[in-house]
C-alpha positions in Angstrom: 7.0 0.4 10.3 5.3 -1.7 12.8 6.1 -5.3 12.0 2.6 -6.7 12.7 1.0 -4.0 10.5 3.5 -4.6 7.8 2.7 -8.3 7.8 -1.1 -7.7 7.6 -0.5 -5.3 4.8 1.7 -7.7 2.8 -0.9 -10.4 3.3 -3.7 -8.1 2.0 -1.6 -7.1 -1.0 -1.0 -10.8 -1.9 -4.5 -12.0 -1.1 -6.1 -11.4 -4.4 -9.2 -10.0 -2.7 -8.6 -6.4 -3.7 -8.7 -4.8 -7.1 -5.7 -2.5 -7.8 -6.3 1.0 -9.1 -4.0 3.9 -10.1 -3.9 7.6 -9.3 -6.2 7.5 -6.3 -6.1 6.0 -2.8 -9.4 4.2 -3.3 -12.7 4.5 -5.2 -15.6 2.2 -6.1 -13.2 0.2 -8.4 -10.5 -0.6 -5.8 -7.4 0.5 -4.0 -3.9 1.6 -4.6 -1.2 0.2 -2.3 -1.4 3.0 0.3 -5.2 2.9 0.1 -5.1 -0.8 1.0 -2.8 0.0 3.9 -5.6 2.4 5.1 -8.1 -0.4 4.9 -5.8 -2.8 6.9 -5.3 -0.1 9.5 -8.9 0.9 9.7 -7.7 4.5 9.5 -7.4 7.5 7.3 -5.1 8.3 4.3 -3.0 10.5 6.6 -2.7 7.8 9.2 -1.6 5.3 6.5 1.1 7.7 5.3 2.2 8.3 8.9 2.5 4.5 9.4 5.1 4.5 6.7 7.3 6.8 8.8 8.8 8.7 5.9 7.6 10.8 2.9 10.2 9.0 0.7 8.4 5.7 1.4 5.1 7.3 0.4 6.6 8.7 -2.8 8.2 5.4 -3.6 5.0 3.5 -3.2 3.0 6.0 -5.2 5.6 5.7 -8.0 5.6 1.9 -8.0 1.8 1.7 -8.0 0.9 4.6 -10.3 3.8 5.3 -12.6 5.7 2.0 -12.9 2.4 0.1 -12.7 3.8 -2.7 -10.4 1.3 -5.3 -9.3 0.3 -5.7 -5.7 2.5 -8.9 -5.6 5.6 -6.9 -6.6 4.7 -4.1 -4.2 4.4 -6.7 -1.4 7.9 -7.9 -2.2 9.2 -4.2 -2.1 7.4 -3.7 1.3 9.0 -6.8 2.8 12.5 -6.0 1.6 12.5 -2.2 2.1 10.1 -1.1 4.8 
């Protein structure tokens, strides 16, 4: 993942400006972790997934956000350490 994009995404995840949602990239209530990457990129859901470079990373982030219900703060830690 591009280091500059990764840093901007981590900052957005930790900013407290965005409401976290589950089971959707984004809606009127907020964003999931990948939906927030889309906002940071100014792109589409497909572009956000492509920026992660790997379907396994997409699946991991969906699992952390939707199934394990990790906070954006914890997901930011995961992104820093693993992507």
